[in-house]
C-alpha atoms as a printed R data frame, in Angstrom:
   type eleno elety resid chain resno       x       y       z
1  ATOM     1    CA   UNK     A     1 -60.759 106.980  83.533
2  ATOM     2    CA   UNK     A     2 -63.613 104.564  84.347
3  ATOM     3    CA   UNK     A     3 -64.705 104.212  87.929
4  ATOM     4    CA   UNK     A     4 -64.597 100.666  89.303
5  ATOM     5    CA   UNK     A     5 -67.063 100.160  92.165
6  ATOM     6    CA   UNK     A     6 -65.666  96.745  93.079
7  ATOM     7    CA   UNK     A     7 -62.205  98.122  93.771
8  ATOM     8    CA   UNK     A     8 -63.346 101.210  95.639
9  ATOM     9    CA   UNK     A     9 -64.788 101.222  99.114
10 ATOM    10    CA   UNK     A    10 -66.148 104.752  99.114
11 ATOM    11    CA   UNK     A    11 -69.074 106.183 101.002
12 ATOM    12    CA   UNK     A    12 -71.752 108.120  99.167
13 ATOM    13    CA   UNK     A    13 -70.263 111.349 100.526
14 ATOM    14    CA   UNK     A    14 -66.864 110.494  99.067
15 ATOM    15    CA   UNK     A    15 -68.472 109.554  95.742
16 ATOM    16    CA   UNK     A    16 -70.395 112.838  95.742
17 ATOM    17    CA   UNK     A    17 -67.191 114.778  96.413
18 ATOM    18    CA   UNK     A    18 -65.249 112.884  93.709
19 ATOM    19    CA   UNK     A    19 -67.963 113.439  91.112
20 ATOM    20    CA   UNK     A    20 -68.252 117.115  91.979
21 ATOM    21    CA   UNK     A    21 -64.474 117.621  91.759
22 ATOM    22    CA   UNK     A    22 -64.055 115.655  88.522
23 ATOM    23    CA   UNK     A    23 -66.856 117.320  86.555
24 ATOM    24    CA   UNK     A    24 -66.304 121.028  85.804
25 ATOM    25    CA   UNK     A    25 -69.933 121.453  84.718
26 ATOM    26    CA   UNK     A    26 -71.149 120.721  88.249
27 ATOM    27    CA   UNK     A    27 -69.190 123.714  89.541
28 ATOM    28    CA   UNK     A    28 -70.291 125.898  86.659
29 ATOM    29    CA   UNK     A    29 -73.486 127.822  85.969
30 ATOM    30    CA   UNK     A    30 -74.206 125.533  82.991
31 ATOM    31    CA   UNK     A    31 -75.343 122.755  85.274
32 ATOM    32    CA   UNK     A    32 -77.846 123.722  87.966
33 ATOM    33    CA   UNK     A    33 -78.076 121.969  91.300
34 ATOM    34    CA   UNK     A    34 -80.900 119.845  89.889
35 ATOM    35    CA   UNK     A    35 -78.374 118.165  87.574
36 ATOM    36    CA   UNK     A    36 -76.131 117.406  90.536
37 ATOM    37    CA   UNK     A    37 -79.094 116.106  92.546
38 ATOM    38    CA   UNK     A    38 -80.113 113.836  89.650
39 ATOM    39    CA   UNK     A    39 -76.550 112.547  89.298
40 ATOM    40    CA   UNK     A    40 -76.405 111.802  93.026
41 ATOM    41    CA   UNK     A    41 -79.705 109.912  92.894
42 ATOM    42    CA   UNK     A    42 -78.368 107.751  90.074
43 ATOM    43    CA   UNK     A    43 -75.177 107.132  92.062
44 ATOM    44    CA   UNK     A    44 -77.176 106.171  95.155
45 ATOM    45    CA   UNK     A    45 -79.263 103.726  93.116
46 ATOM    46    CA   UNK     A    46 -76.143 102.141  91.623
47 ATOM    47    CA   UNK     A    47 -74.442 101.856  95.024
48 ATOM    48    CA   UNK     A    48 -77.612 100.410  96.569
49 ATOM    49    CA   UNK     A    49 -77.885  97.817  93.799
50 ATOM    50    CA   UNK     A    50 -74.232  96.838  94.241
51 ATOM    51    CA   UNK     A    51 -74.709  96.505  98.004
52 ATOM    52    CA   UNK     A    52 -77.834  94.399  97.426
53 ATOM    53    CA   UNK     A    53 -75.984  92.092  95.017
54 ATOM    54    CA   UNK     A    54 -73.105  91.702  97.490
55 ATOM    55    CA   UNK     A    55 -75.544  90.993 100.345
56 ATOM    56    CA   UNK     A    56 -77.396  88.423  98.219
57 ATOM    57    CA   UNK     A    57 -74.134  86.693  97.290
58 ATOM    58    CA   UNK     A    58 -73.089  86.503 100.954
59 ATOM    59    CA   UNK     A    59 -76.470  85.076 101.960
60 ATOM    60    CA   UNK     A    60 -76.344  82.517  99.136
61 ATOM    61    CA   UNK     A    61 -72.833  81.467 100.132
62 ATOM    62    CA   UNK     A    62 -73.920  81.031 103.774
63 ATOM    63    CA   UNK     A    63 -76.909  78.985 102.617
64 ATOM    64    CA   UNK     A    64 -74.684  76.735 100.499
65 ATOM    65    CA   UNK     A    65 -72.345  76.180 103.457
66 ATOM    66    CA   UNK     A    66 -75.319  75.365 105.688
67 ATOM    67    CA   UNK     A    67 -76.676  72.842 103.140
68 ATOM    68    CA   UNK     A    68 -73.262  71.175 102.858
69 ATOM    69    CA   UNK     A    69 -72.979  70.936 106.645
70 ATOM    70    CA   UNK     A    70 -76.441  69.359 106.874
71 ATOM    71    CA   UNK     A    71 -75.548  66.870 104.151
72 ATOM    72    CA   UNK     A    72 -72.332  65.952 105.973
73 ATOM    73    CA   UNK     A    73 -74.212  65.536 109.244
74 ATOM    74    CA   UNK     A    74 -76.813  63.299 107.628
75 ATOM    75    CA   UNK     A    75 -74.084  61.229 105.929
76 ATOM    76    CA   UNK     A    76 -72.178  60.819 109.183
77 ATOM    77    CA   UNK     A    77 -75.319  59.728 111.022
78 ATOM    78    CA   UNK     A    78 -76.147  57.170 108.307
79 ATOM    79    CA   UNK     A    79 -72.675  55.611 107.992
80 ATOM    80    CA   UNK     A    80 -72.431  54.221 111.594
81 ATOM    81    CA   UNK     A    81 -75.801  52.522 111.166
82 ATOM    82    CA   UNK     A    82 -74.602  50.747 108.036
83 ATOM    83    CA   UNK     A    83 -71.568  49.143 109.725
């Protein structure tokens, strides 16, 4: 079952626990702790990238709202002068 980051609001600890529970090799001698550490680093990078994208989208949306407000303010200050 694929994991959907957008639907889940999990902390890194919860992700770590879920990955460890879902993968039998992580609890087995076949996969040393280095494998688990590497998997966690990849997960942290993915989560960080997703958080960065979400932060960038929020900032861009705020900037667009600010630009629209400034345009409306400039239009409202121009229209009384024209009449």
